All heavy atoms as an XYZ file, in Angstrom:
937
protein
N     -15.089     12.251     13.556
C     -15.678     11.088     12.953
C     -15.457     11.178     11.436
O     -15.500     12.264     10.878
C     -17.174     11.060     13.302
C     -17.884      9.882     12.751
S     -19.648      9.750     13.175
C     -19.786     10.304     14.832
N     -15.214     10.038     10.786
C     -15.008     10.026      9.334
C     -16.290     10.518      8.661
O     -17.384     10.071      8.982
C     -14.598      8.618      8.821
C     -14.335      8.624      7.314
C     -15.635      7.561      9.176
C     -13.107      9.351      6.891
N     -16.125     11.455      7.741
C     -17.284     12.046      7.072
C     -17.266     11.892      5.559
O     -18.307     11.934      4.933
C     -17.381     13.544      7.407
C     -17.589     13.842      8.865
C     -18.947     13.422      9.401
O     -19.874     13.160      8.615
O     -19.073     13.330     10.635
N     -16.069     11.727      4.961
C     -16.023     11.764      3.503
C     -14.895     10.902      2.953
O     -13.773     10.932      3.461
C     -15.796     13.212      3.035
C     -15.590     13.433      1.551
C     -16.906     13.293      0.799
C     -14.968     14.782      1.289
N     -15.214     10.151      1.904
C     -14.233      9.513      1.037
C     -14.486     10.112     -0.340
O     -15.552      9.914     -0.919
C     -14.384      7.979      0.988
C     -13.374      7.388      0.010
C     -14.217      7.371      2.359
N     -13.532     10.850     -0.858
C     -13.696     11.533     -2.135
C     -13.579     10.550     -3.297
O     -12.519      9.952     -3.506
C     -12.635     12.625     -2.284
O     -12.636     13.133     -3.606
N     -14.652     10.419     -4.060
C     -14.614      9.564     -5.249
C     -13.670     10.133     -6.305
O     -13.044      9.390     -7.050
C     -16.009      9.409     -5.850
C     -16.916      8.533     -4.995
O     -16.388      7.623     -4.322
O     -18.132      8.762     -5.002
N     -13.553     11.451     -6.352
C     -12.693     12.103     -7.344
C     -11.212     11.878     -7.053
O     -10.417     11.690     -7.960
C     -12.975     13.604     -7.397
C     -14.313     13.956     -7.989
C     -14.543     15.448     -8.008
O     -13.559     16.232     -8.021
O     -15.717     15.856     -7.997
N     -10.825     11.926     -5.798
C      -9.411     11.826     -5.426
C      -8.940     10.393     -5.167
O      -7.777     10.086     -5.340
C      -9.139     12.651     -4.177
C      -9.262     14.133     -4.389
C      -9.005     14.855     -3.081
N      -9.089     16.289     -3.257
C      -8.258     17.149     -2.703
N      -7.294     16.723     -1.915
N      -8.393     18.426     -2.904
N      -9.845      9.532     -4.708
C      -9.474      8.186     -4.287
C      -8.870      7.390     -5.442
O      -9.357      7.428     -6.570
C     -10.706      7.459     -3.750
S     -10.348      5.799     -3.142
N      -7.777      6.669     -5.138
C      -7.112      5.836     -6.140
C      -7.306      4.347     -5.839
O      -6.623      3.502     -6.396
C      -5.604      6.175     -6.235
C      -4.921      5.984     -4.871
C      -5.405      7.574     -6.791
C      -3.409      6.101     -4.906
N      -8.228      4.040     -4.957
C      -8.584      2.654     -4.593
C      -7.402      1.854     -4.060
O      -7.283      0.660     -4.312
C      -9.220      1.935     -5.782
O     -10.368      2.623     -6.218
N      -6.535      2.492     -3.305
C      -5.393      1.782     -2.714
C      -5.813      0.975     -1.486
O      -5.110      0.072     -1.055
C      -4.277      2.750     -2.354
S      -4.685      3.880     -0.999
N      -6.938      1.341     -0.893
C      -7.502      0.665      0.279
C      -6.627      0.732      1.524
O      -6.801     -0.066      2.445
C      -7.873     -0.784     -0.047
C      -9.061     -0.853     -0.973
O     -10.099     -0.275     -0.689
N      -8.899     -1.531     -2.089
N      -5.708      1.687      1.587
C      -4.926      1.854      2.818
C      -5.819      2.219      3.994
O      -5.600      1.751      5.113
C      -3.842      2.916      2.632
C      -2.587      2.467      1.926
C      -1.664      3.655      1.656
C      -1.859      1.423      2.733
N      -6.833      3.019      3.745
C      -7.738      3.402      4.832
C      -8.432      2.170      5.410
O      -8.598      2.052      6.626
C      -8.751      4.437      4.367
S      -9.753      3.947      2.944
N      -8.819      1.246      4.537
C      -9.466      0.013      4.984
C      -8.501     -0.798      5.845
O      -8.871     -1.326      6.888
C      -9.941     -0.822      3.769
C     -10.541     -2.149      4.223
C     -10.925     -0.037      2.911
N      -7.244     -0.864      5.414
C      -6.237     -1.677      6.107
C      -5.848     -1.108      7.468
O      -5.600     -1.856      8.401
C      -4.992     -1.819      5.241
C      -5.235     -2.616      3.975
C      -4.010     -2.587      3.085
C      -4.314     -3.199      1.736
N      -3.212     -3.026      0.796
N      -5.752      0.222      7.564
C      -5.227      0.813      8.802
C      -6.291      1.161      9.831
O      -5.952      1.412     10.992
C      -4.363      2.073      8.524
C      -3.191      1.735      7.635
C      -5.194      3.210      7.956
N      -7.553      1.161      9.451
C      -8.612      1.542     10.394
C      -8.697      0.538     11.541
O      -8.968     -0.643     11.320
C      -9.956      1.636      9.681
S     -11.290      2.098     10.808
N      -8.498      0.975     12.776
C      -8.506      0.038     13.905
C      -9.901     -0.469     14.276
O     -10.029     -1.451     14.991
C      -7.905      0.848     15.052
C      -8.195      2.256     14.706
C      -8.157      2.327     13.196
N     -10.955      0.185     13.778
C     -12.312     -0.232     14.138
C     -13.125     -0.714     12.937
O     -14.341     -0.851     13.044
C     -13.063      0.906     14.855
O     -13.067      2.059     14.022
C     -12.421      1.218     16.194
N     -12.465     -0.968     11.809
C     -13.120     -1.572     10.645
C     -14.319     -0.754     10.157
O     -15.394     -1.290      9.919
C     -13.536     -3.011     10.980
C     -13.857     -3.814      9.743
O     -13.300     -3.584      8.677
N     -14.759     -4.762      9.889
N     -14.119      0.542     10.002
C     -15.187      1.452      9.600
C     -15.517      1.315      8.112
O     -16.655      1.472      7.706
C     -14.797      2.911      9.942
C     -15.711      3.916      9.280
C     -14.785      3.096     11.443
N     -14.523      0.992      7.281
C     -14.690      0.991      5.826
C     -14.971     -0.405      5.279
O     -14.550     -1.398      5.850
C     -13.413      1.499      5.149
C     -13.007      2.873      5.570
C     -12.049      3.049      6.558
C     -13.569      3.998      4.987
C     -11.659      4.310      6.953
C     -13.187      5.266      5.377
C     -12.230      5.430      6.363
N     -15.638     -0.423      4.127
C     -15.775     -1.637      3.320
C     -15.145     -1.364      1.964
O     -15.319     -0.276      1.399
C     -17.248     -2.021      3.116
C     -17.847     -2.761      4.297
O     -17.074     -3.219      5.180
O     -19.079     -2.887      4.341
N     -14.410     -2.360      1.444
C     -13.819     -2.256      0.109
C     -14.914     -2.361     -0.936
O     -15.885     -3.088     -0.761
C     -12.846     -3.408     -0.148
C     -11.479     -3.223      0.380
C     -10.569     -4.252     -0.274
C      -9.780     -5.019      0.728
N      -8.859     -5.954      0.107
N     -14.719     -1.638     -2.034
C     -15.568     -1.778     -3.210
C     -14.643     -1.835     -4.412
O     -13.413     -1.786     -4.267
C     -16.553     -0.596     -3.368
O     -15.820      0.589     -3.675
C     -17.382     -0.391     -2.110
N     -15.197     -1.899     -5.602
C     -14.362     -1.892     -6.806
C     -13.718     -0.531     -7.018
O     -12.716     -0.419     -7.706
C     -15.193     -2.268     -8.029
C     -15.591     -3.720     -8.052
C     -16.340     -4.082     -9.311
O     -16.158     -3.395    -10.337
O     -17.103     -5.053     -9.273
N     -14.312      0.493     -6.435
C     -13.786      1.854     -6.587
C     -13.357      2.361     -5.207
O     -12.623      1.675     -4.519
C     -14.844      2.742     -7.241
C     -15.303      2.216     -8.569
N     -14.510      2.227     -9.685
C     -16.459      1.617     -8.941
C     -15.153      1.667    -10.699
N     -16.347      1.291    -10.275
N     -13.839      3.507     -4.812
C     -13.488      4.068     -3.504
C     -14.138      3.261     -2.385
O     -15.286      2.831     -2.515
C     -13.944      5.523     -3.429
N     -13.426      3.057     -1.281
C     -14.045      2.386     -0.127
C     -15.253      3.193      0.347
O     -15.320      4.412      0.146
C     -12.950      2.390      0.924
C     -11.690      2.568      0.162
C     -12.037      3.401     -1.034
N     -16.174      2.520      0.994
C     -17.332      3.220      1.543
C     -17.251      3.224      3.064
O     -16.647      2.348      3.674
C     -18.669      2.594      1.081
C     -18.771      1.130      1.530
C     -18.852      2.731     -0.412
C     -20.156      0.548      1.354
N     -17.856      4.238      3.647
C     -17.935      4.334      5.101
C     -19.130      3.479      5.511
O     -20.280      3.877      5.361
C     -18.114      5.796      5.549
C     -16.960      6.658      5.036
C     -18.224      5.867      7.075
C     -17.202      8.152      5.168
N     -18.871      2.291      5.992
C     -19.926      1.323      6.288
C     -20.392      1.360      7.737
O     -21.550      1.061      8.022
C     -19.442     -0.086      5.946
N     -19.496      1.716      8.648
C     -19.832      1.719     10.069
C     -19.317      3.011     10.712
O     -18.437      3.010     11.558
C     -19.227      0.479     10.747
C     -19.921     -0.819     10.329
C     -19.101     -2.048     10.617
N     -17.916     -2.158      9.764
C     -17.949     -2.580      8.487
N     -19.068     -2.909      7.916
N     -16.827     -2.642      7.777
N     -19.886      4.135     10.282
C     -19.434      5.448     10.741
C     -19.488      5.571     12.256
O     -18.605      6.165     12.873
C     -20.269      6.546     10.086
C     -19.791      7.936     10.425
C     -20.633      9.013      9.776
O     -21.824      8.841      9.581
N     -19.997     10.121      9.435
N     -20.498      4.985     12.870
C     -20.648      5.093     14.324
C     -19.507      4.413     15.080
O     -19.292      4.680     16.262
C     -21.997      4.513     14.781
C     -22.142      3.015     14.581
C     -22.483      2.572     13.158
O     -22.689      3.420     12.266
O     -22.539      1.350     12.930
N     -18.738      3.551     14.408
C     -17.593      2.892     15.041
C     -16.310      3.720     14.972
O     -15.307      3.367     15.588
C     -17.334      1.526     14.399
C     -18.424      0.518     14.727
O     -19.196      0.759     15.676
O     -18.506     -0.505     14.023
N     -16.337      4.816     14.219
C     -15.143      5.660     14.057
C     -14.737      6.259     15.405
O     -15.559      6.799     16.141
C     -15.416      6.776     13.050
S     -14.019      7.877     12.801
N     -13.451      6.157     15.719
C     -12.918      6.691     16.981
C     -12.250      8.049     16.795
O     -11.632      8.566     17.704
C     -11.906      5.720     17.575
C     -12.506      4.413     17.969
C     -11.463      3.455     18.529
O     -10.260      3.685     18.450
N     -11.922      2.374     19.107
N     -12.336      8.610     15.597
C     -11.740      9.907     15.283
C     -10.246      9.903     15.596
O      -9.701     10.826     16.180
C     -12.468     11.050     16.027
O     -13.885     10.842     15.932
C     -12.144     12.395     15.429
N      -9.577      8.837     15.177
C      -8.138      8.718     15.434
C      -7.300      9.340     14.317
O      -6.099      9.529     14.481
C      -7.751      7.250     15.623
S      -7.959      6.229     14.153
N      -7.922      9.643     13.176
C      -7.274     10.287     12.027
C      -6.248      9.394     11.324
O      -5.529      9.849     10.450
C      -6.612     11.618     12.414
C      -7.588     12.681     12.833
C      -7.950     12.825     14.154
C      -8.132     13.533     11.895
C      -8.849     13.808     14.550
C      -9.029     14.527     12.282
C      -9.383     14.664     13.604
N      -6.141      8.120     11.694
C      -5.157      7.243     11.059
C      -5.455      7.098      9.575
O      -4.551      7.162      8.740
C      -5.092      5.872     11.762
C      -4.515      6.034     13.160
C      -4.271      4.874     10.955
C      -4.555      4.767     14.001
N      -6.723      6.914      9.225
C      -7.070      6.750      7.808
C      -6.679      7.993      7.013
O      -6.105      7.896      5.930
C      -8.558      6.446      7.639
S      -9.678      7.708      8.291
N      -6.971      9.166      7.549
C      -6.635     10.411      6.856
C      -5.118     10.576      6.744
O      -4.611     11.045      5.728
C      -7.252     11.611      7.577
C      -7.111     12.902      6.806
C      -7.821     14.071      7.445
O      -8.880     13.900      8.071
O      -7.292     15.197      7.310
N      -4.403     10.179      7.774
C      -2.945     10.302      7.744
C      -2.327      9.397      6.680
O      -1.374      9.781      6.011
C      -2.352      9.977      9.110
N      -2.867      8.199      6.504
C      -2.300      7.248      5.554
C      -2.748      7.464      4.120
O      -2.120      6.943      3.197
C      -2.630      5.810      5.974
C      -1.632      5.231      6.930
C      -1.748      5.449      8.295
C      -0.555      4.489      6.481
C      -0.825      4.931      9.186
C       0.374      3.967      7.358
C       0.233      4.187      8.707
O       1.151      3.671      9.585
N      -3.821      8.187      3.883
C      -4.331      8.369      2.518
C      -3.325      9.165      1.689
O      -3.063     10.331      1.957
C      -5.673      9.091      2.536
S      -6.350      9.325      0.882
N      -2.746      8.534      0.651
C      -1.686      9.196     -0.104
C      -2.169     10.315     -1.024
O      -1.358     11.084     -1.531
C      -1.071      8.050     -0.921
C      -2.181      7.079     -1.087
C      -2.987      7.172      0.177
N      -3.471     10.418     -1.227
C      -3.989     11.437     -2.148
C      -4.951     12.401     -1.468
O      -5.675     13.133     -2.141
C      -4.657     10.780     -3.380
C      -3.623     10.075     -4.246
C      -5.771      9.836     -2.969
N      -4.962     12.427     -0.151
C      -5.806     13.345      0.617
C      -7.272     13.251      0.200
O      -7.934     14.257     -0.057
C      -5.302     14.785      0.482
C      -3.878     14.952      0.971
O      -3.470     14.186      1.859
O      -3.166     15.839      0.464
N      -7.790     12.031      0.144
C      -9.169     11.800     -0.292
C     -10.144     11.639      0.863
O     -11.319     11.397      0.633
C      -9.226     10.561     -1.179
N      -9.671     11.769      2.097
C     -10.540     11.543      3.251
C     -10.684     12.803      4.080
O      -9.782     13.636      4.136
C      -9.972     10.439      4.145
C      -9.744      9.081      3.495
C      -9.076      8.142      4.472
C     -11.039      8.501      2.998
N     -11.830     12.897      4.750
C     -12.020     13.969      5.719
C     -12.555     13.358      7.002
O     -13.600     12.707      7.016
C     -12.994     15.036      5.220
C     -13.320     16.053      6.289
C     -12.344     16.935      6.752
C     -14.577     16.109      6.865
C     -12.623     17.862      7.751
C     -14.868     17.026      7.863
C     -13.884     17.899      8.296
O     -14.152     18.810      9.294
N     -11.828     13.561      8.079
C     -12.258     13.151      9.409
C     -12.580     14.425     10.178
O     -11.722     15.285     10.362
C     -11.155     12.349     10.149
C     -11.615     11.993     11.557
C     -10.791     11.104      9.374
N     -13.820     14.542     10.603
C     -14.243     15.701     11.374
C     -13.754     15.552     12.805
O     -13.754     14.448     13.356
C     -15.767     15.793     11.358
O     -16.235     16.740     12.303
N     -13.361     16.634     13.449
C     -12.926     16.535     14.843
C     -14.077     16.261     15.813
O     -13.848     15.974     16.975
C     -12.286     17.895     15.118
C     -12.852     18.808     14.110
C     -13.175     17.972     12.906
N     -15.315     16.326     15.343
C     -16.463     16.032     16.197
C     -16.597     14.528     16.339
O     -16.886     13.823     15.385
C     -17.743     16.640     15.626
C     -17.662     18.136     15.515
C     -17.465     18.753     14.295
C     -17.746     18.930     16.655
C     -17.374     20.129     14.195
C     -17.654     20.311     16.570
C     -17.472     20.908     15.339
O     -17.367     22.256     15.246
N     -16.392     14.026     17.525
C     -16.346     12.579     17.737
C     -17.702     11.943     17.984
O     -17.853     10.747     17.800
C     -15.454     12.243     18.944
O     -16.008     12.871     20.105
C     -14.043     12.687     18.727
N     -18.672     12.721     18.396
C     -19.925     12.110     18.814
C     -21.119     12.426     17.917
O     -22.241     12.049     18.224
C     -20.245     12.502     20.250
C     -20.272     14.006     20.450
O     -19.906     14.743     19.524
O     -20.658     14.444     21.543
N     -20.888     13.136     16.817
C     -22.006     13.449     15.938
C     -21.522     13.583     14.493
O     -20.424     14.056     14.231
C     -22.685     14.735     16.372
C     -21.773     15.955     16.317
C     -22.396     17.205     16.908
O     -22.572     17.237     18.133
O     -22.687     18.128     16.131
N     -22.365     13.134     13.588
C     -22.069     13.293     12.168
C     -22.354     14.747     11.775
O     -23.249     15.378     12.332
C     -22.922     12.348     11.345
N     -21.568     15.271     10.869
C     -21.789     16.623     10.372
C     -21.938     16.562      8.856
O     -21.425     15.660      8.210
C     -20.638     17.581     10.760
C     -20.560     17.764     12.262
C     -19.317     17.110     10.219
N     -22.641     17.536      8.314
C     -22.825     17.592      6.875
C     -21.614     18.306      6.275
O     -21.241     19.392      6.713
C     -24.123     18.355      6.518
C     -24.278     18.476      5.014
C     -25.319     17.660      7.134
N     -20.968     17.650      5.296
C     -19.810     18.242      4.651
C     -20.028     18.248      3.143
O     -20.740     17.415      2.605
C     -18.504     17.487      4.985
C     -18.194     17.571      6.460
C     -18.566     16.051      4.547
N     -19.416     19.212      2.492
C     -19.465     19.308      1.039
C     -18.034     19.229      0.521
O     -17.183     20.036      0.914
C     -20.121     20.622      0.618
C     -20.303     20.744     -0.868
C     -20.961     22.050     -1.249
O     -21.870     22.507     -0.535
O     -20.530     22.616     -2.263
N     -17.758     18.259     -0.326
C     -16.398     18.010     -0.786
C     -15.766     19.231     -1.431
O     -14.609     19.565     -1.148
C     -16.374     16.841     -1.767
C     -14.976     16.516     -2.244
C     -14.927     15.297     -3.136
O     -15.905     14.540     -3.203
O     -13.867     15.098     -3.760
N     -16.510     19.946     -2.268
C     -15.926     21.104     -2.954
C     -15.524     22.196     -1.960
O     -14.487     22.847     -2.122
C     -16.891     21.659     -3.999
O     -18.109     22.057     -3.392
N     -16.314     22.374     -0.906
C     -15.976     23.371      0.114
C     -14.747     22.945      0.908
O     -13.866     23.765      1.212
C     -17.164     23.592      1.054
N     -14.652     21.649      1.227
C     -13.478     21.151      1.942
C     -12.219     21.295      1.086
O     -11.166     21.689      1.585
C     -13.671     19.684      2.336
C     -14.742     19.379      3.378
C     -14.945     17.875      3.499
C     -14.379     19.986      4.714
N     -12.333     20.985     -0.199
C     -11.181     21.097     -1.104
C     -10.759     22.553     -1.259
O      -9.565     22.865     -1.219
C     -11.520     20.487     -2.457
N     -11.717     23.446     -1.408
C     -11.404     24.873     -1.572
C     -10.743     25.448     -0.328
O      -9.852     26.299     -0.422
C     -12.675     25.650     -1.897
N     -11.147     24.957      0.838
C     -10.578     25.450      2.094
C      -9.250     24.778      2.438
O      -8.595     25.142      3.404
C     -11.580     25.227      3.229
N      -8.852     23.771      1.649
C      -7.610     23.055      1.930
C      -7.733     22.099      3.098
O      -6.738     21.692      3.696
N      -8.956     21.717      3.423
C      -9.182     20.846      4.571
C      -8.905     19.384      4.254
O      -8.468     18.642      5.129
C     -10.623     21.016      5.078
O     -10.839     22.405      5.332
C     -10.868     20.246      6.347
N      -9.142     18.951      3.019
C      -8.836     17.570      2.651
C      -7.336     17.363      2.760
O      -6.549     18.082      2.153
C      -9.307     17.254      1.232
C     -10.807     17.120      1.048
C     -11.149     16.991     -0.429
C     -11.342     15.935      1.814
N      -6.935     16.417      3.560
C      -5.514     16.152      3.753
C      -4.830     17.081      4.736
O      -3.617     17.035      4.895
N      -5.592     17.915      5.422
C      -4.953     18.883      6.332
C      -4.285     18.203      7.524
O      -3.288     18.703      8.039
C      -5.966     19.921      6.811
O      -7.030     19.314      7.517
N      -4.799     17.058      7.938
C      -4.141     16.352      9.054
C      -2.790     15.828      8.608
O      -1.805     15.912      9.329
C      -5.032     15.226      9.572
C      -4.423     14.509     10.730
C      -4.031     13.215     10.792
C      -4.085     15.060     12.009
N      -3.485     12.908     12.015
C      -3.512     14.032     12.790
C      -4.221     16.319     12.577
C      -3.076     14.224     14.091
C      -3.783     16.503     13.879
C      -3.222     15.474     14.612
N      -2.706     15.271      7.392
C      -1.428     14.807      6.854
C      -0.443     15.968      6.776
O       0.736     15.811      7.097
C      -1.619     14.211      5.451
C      -2.088     12.789      5.465
C      -2.424     12.286      4.073
N      -1.472     12.559      3.040
C      -0.431     11.785      2.721
N      -0.211     10.679      3.385
N       0.373     12.113      1.739
N      -0.910     17.119      6.359
C      -0.028     18.284      6.275
C       0.429     18.711      7.665
O       1.600     19.047      7.870
C      -0.744     19.434      5.571
N      -0.476     18.676      8.636
C      -0.136     19.077     10.000
C       0.940     18.197     10.598
O       1.869     18.680     11.247
C      -1.395     19.053     10.894
O      -2.341     19.981     10.374
C      -1.066     19.403     12.331
N       0.827     16.885     10.379
C       1.816     15.984     10.962
C       3.021     15.766     10.048
O       3.963     15.083     10.418
C       1.199     14.634     11.367
C       0.625     13.880     10.167
C       0.157     14.823     12.446
C       0.131     12.476     10.489
N       2.986     16.341      8.846
C       4.140     16.302      7.961
C       4.294     15.037      7.150
O       5.384     14.727      6.698
N       3.213     14.288      6.944
C       3.286     13.075      6.129
C       3.040     13.432      4.680
O       2.154     14.197      4.364
C       2.232     12.073      6.572
C       2.595     11.313      7.797
C       3.399     11.730      8.811
C       2.147     10.013      8.148
N       3.477     10.762      9.778
C       2.719      9.703      9.398
C       1.324      9.094      7.544
C       2.476      8.499     10.041
C       1.077      7.886      8.188
C       1.669      7.603      9.419
N       3.824     12.869      3.817
C       3.616     13.040      2.386
C       4.762     13.779      1.744
O       5.513     14.501      2.401
N       4.908     13.595      0.438
C       6.007     14.228     -0.286
C       5.974     15.752     -0.169
O       4.918     16.363     -0.240
C       5.770     13.802     -1.737
C       4.853     12.634     -1.668
C       4.057     12.786     -0.417
N       7.126     16.328      0.057
C       7.246     17.773      0.113
C       6.779     18.408      1.404
O       6.719     19.618      1.509
N       6.457     17.606      2.402
C       5.989     18.155      3.670
C       7.067     17.970      4.726
O       7.850     17.042      4.681
C       4.706     17.466      4.109
C       3.551     17.782      3.168
C       2.294     17.115      3.610
N       1.186     17.561      2.782
C       0.107     16.837      2.565
N      -0.027     15.642      3.097
N      -0.858     17.303      1.817
N       7.107     18.879      5.670
C       8.074     18.811      6.753
C       7.420     18.168      7.963
O       6.355     18.592      8.387
C       8.565     20.226      7.122
O       9.106     20.828      5.959
C       9.613     20.170      8.209
N       8.072     17.165      8.507
C       7.538     16.482      9.685
C       7.437     17.455     10.850
O       8.312     18.274     11.075
C       8.427     15.303     10.052
C       8.365     14.187      9.038
C       9.227     13.016      9.484
C       9.002     11.831      8.612
N       9.656     11.851      7.339
N       6.344     17.336     11.585
C       6.087     18.221     12.708
C       7.222     18.185     13.726
O       7.616     19.208     14.268
C       4.760     17.834     13.374
C       4.266     18.708     14.507
C       4.046     20.137     14.022
C       2.974     18.155     15.073
N       7.782     17.016     13.973
C       8.866     16.902     14.945
C      10.094     17.699     14.520
O      10.854     18.176     15.356
C       9.243     15.441     15.148
N      10.282     17.869     13.211
C      11.450     18.601     12.720
C      11.349     20.098     12.986
O      12.360     20.785     13.052
C      11.632     18.352     11.224
N      10.122     20.591     13.149
C       9.947     22.028     13.364
C       9.434     22.361     14.758
O       9.188     23.509     15.070
C       8.997     22.639     12.302
C       9.606     22.541     10.927
C       7.636     21.992     12.348
N       9.268     21.346     15.592
C       8.751     21.563     16.942
C       9.692     22.468     17.719
O      10.883     22.201     17.834
C       8.592     20.226     17.653
C       7.928     20.358     19.015
O       7.380     21.431     19.305
O       7.962     19.380     19.770
N       9.153     23.522     18.264
C       9.941     24.483     19.037
C       9.498     24.515     20.500
O       9.567     25.538     21.153
C       9.792     25.882     18.423
C      10.317     25.986     17.010
C      11.817     25.769     16.946
O      12.562     26.321     17.740
N      12.255     24.961     16.008
N       9.014     23.389     21.008
C       8.538     23.323     22.382
C       9.661     23.732     23.329
O      10.689     23.067     23.394
C       8.053     21.896     22.716
O       7.118     21.499     21.721
C       7.416     21.861     24.087
N       9.475     24.817     24.067
C      10.563     25.357     24.894
C      10.795     24.624     26.205
O      11.812     24.816     26.831
C      10.093     26.787     25.178
C       8.605     26.700     25.139
C       8.284     25.656     24.101
N       9.881     23.795     26.638
C       9.993     23.220     27.971
C      10.587     21.827     28.012
O      10.777     21.287     29.084
C       8.631     23.204     28.662
C       7.597     22.424     27.911
C       7.424     21.074     28.133
C       6.802     23.048     26.972
C       6.478     20.359     27.436
C       5.858     22.337     26.272
C       5.689     20.997     26.496
N      10.902     21.235     26.909
C      11.421     19.866     26.896
C      12.692     19.750     27.743
O      12.847     18.809     28.512
C      11.696     19.375     25.461
C      10.389     19.263     24.684
C      12.449     18.072     25.435
C       9.428     18.218     25.211
N      13.601     20.691     27.629
C      14.845     20.620     28.394
C      14.596     20.732     29.895
O      15.368     20.232     30.693
C      15.808     21.719     27.948
C      16.318     21.485     26.539
O      16.316     20.321     26.100
O      16.689     22.462     25.877
N      13.526     21.390     30.279
C      13.219     21.514     31.696
C      12.533     20.276     32.245
O      12.585     20.013     33.435
C      12.341     22.744     31.940
C      13.157     24.029     31.826
C      12.310     25.225     32.135
N      11.858     25.728     30.838
C      10.710     26.331     30.629
N       9.872     26.511     31.608
N      10.380     26.751     29.439
N      11.873     19.504     31.385
C      11.177     18.298     31.834
C      12.157     17.148     32.009
O      12.122     16.426     32.994
C      10.080     17.901     30.832
C       8.981     18.948     30.843
C       9.517     16.530     31.151
C       7.948     18.736     29.783
N      13.027     16.967     31.053
C      13.966     15.853     31.086
C      15.300     16.315     31.642
O      15.909     17.237     31.114
C      14.167     15.293     29.681
C      12.920     14.754     28.988
C      13.238     14.380     27.556
C      12.365     13.575     29.734
N      15.775     15.690     32.701
C      17.089     16.067     33.233
C      18.177     15.620     32.263
O      17.978     14.687     31.489
C      17.171     15.305     34.557
C      16.253     14.147     34.382
C      15.159     14.616     33.465
N      19.311     16.273     32.289
C      20.390     15.848     31.396
C      20.846     14.428     31.733
O      20.768     13.991     32.885
C      21.511     16.853     31.661
C      21.101     17.630     32.856
C      19.661     17.388     33.128
N      21.301     13.718     30.721
C      21.797     12.351     30.948
C      23.073     12.413     31.771
O      23.929     13.260     31.543
C      22.094     11.663     29.628
C      20.851     11.369     28.843
C      21.237     10.627     27.575
N      20.067     10.365     26.796
C      19.503      9.173     26.696
N      20.020      8.142     27.311
N      18.440      9.010     25.959
N      23.225     11.479     32.716
C      24.452     11.469     33.528
C      25.645     11.029     32.676
O      25.511     10.209     31.778
C      24.151     10.453     34.624
C      23.056      9.599     34.077
C      22.280     10.443     33.126
N      26.781     11.583     32.991
C      28.019     11.196     32.303
C      28.676     10.117     33.157
O      28.904     10.305     34.348
C      28.952     12.413     32.144
C      30.258     11.993     31.501
C      28.265     13.504     31.358
N      28.957      8.972     32.530
C      29.561      7.861     33.267
C      31.051      7.809     32.969
O      31.475      7.980     31.841
C      28.908      6.546     32.853
C      27.465      6.454     33.296
C      26.903      5.076     32.999
N      25.552      4.954     33.474
C      24.485      5.259     32.765
N      24.614      5.692     31.537
N      23.283      5.121     33.271
N      31.788      7.538     33.992
C      33.238      7.379     33.809
C      33.512      6.079     33.084
O      32.792      5.111     33.230
C      33.940      7.392     35.164
N      34.567      6.047     32.321
C      34.938      4.833     31.583
C      35.205      3.707     32.559
O      35.843      3.894     33.596
C      36.183      5.115     30.737
N      34.720      2.513     32.224
C      34.964      1.338     33.049
C      33.982      1.167     34.183
O      34.106      0.239     34.969
N      32.979      2.046     34.324
C      31.981      1.913     35.402
C      30.678      1.460     34.744
O      30.194      2.064     33.803
C      31.750      3.243     36.122
C      33.041      3.804     36.676
C      30.678      3.109     37.178
C      33.586      3.027     37.844
N      30.065      0.387     35.244
C      28.805     -0.114     34.687
C      27.640      0.691     35.265
O      27.815      1.490     36.180
C      28.646     -1.593     34.999
O      28.377     -1.766     36.377
N      26.449      0.402     34.780
C      25.250      1.083     35.288
C      25.042      0.807     36.771
O      24.481      1.624     37.484
C      24.011      0.631     34.508
C      23.991      1.222     33.095
O      24.694      2.218     32.874
O      23.255      0.677     32.254
N      25.463     -0.354     37.263
C      25.277     -0.705     38.678
C      26.302     -0.010     39.561
O      26.248     -0.100     40.776
C      25.356     -2.209     38.865
N      27.266      0.655     38.971
C      28.253      1.380     39.749
C      29.507      0.592     40.073
O      30.385      1.083     40.766
N      29.586     -0.638     39.620
C      30.773     -1.424     39.913
C      31.741     -1.351     38.739
O      31.360     -1.102     37.615
C      30.401     -2.879     40.202
O      29.754     -3.442     39.065
N      33.016     -1.574     39.054
C      34.049     -1.546     37.999
C      33.899     -2.759     37.109
O      33.568     -3.846     37.557
C      35.437     -1.539     38.625
C      35.748     -0.248     39.298
C      37.245      0.030     39.111
N      37.526      1.411     39.441
C      37.608      2.377     38.540
N      37.440      2.132     37.288
N      37.895      3.592     38.903
N      34.155     -2.537     35.830
C      34.131     -3.643     34.872
C      35.528     -3.873     34.356
O      36.368     -2.998     34.384
C      33.192     -3.320     33.696
O      33.637     -2.136     33.039
C      31.756     -3.151     34.151
N      35.694     -5.035     33.818
C      36.910     -5.347     33.102
C      38.013     -5.764     33.918
O      39.076     -5.851     34.069
């Protein structure tokens, strides 16, 4: 559940407001506010889109937790979801480093088609 919008880090871009699928945030003149926390689906979209790592979404979906911004910043937790998925300058996308060993066993190799044969198996041309 969304727990924090950092007033210190926020640049008032309002991307979190725009991308939230459940309209959790309200725009203000400065940092957006968490107006409907109970509507948060813990999808992490707002945290992923925040360009300055100003948001913290707790993995606890059904209860609010007490967080302290300085402790989250010191632990490197602010923006950690963006880092995990590789969004942002200087980060490597997760798909680029994925070493999942079973993908080749799940997907069969693509069939090789002879030239001039369509998908239906009939000759073309």
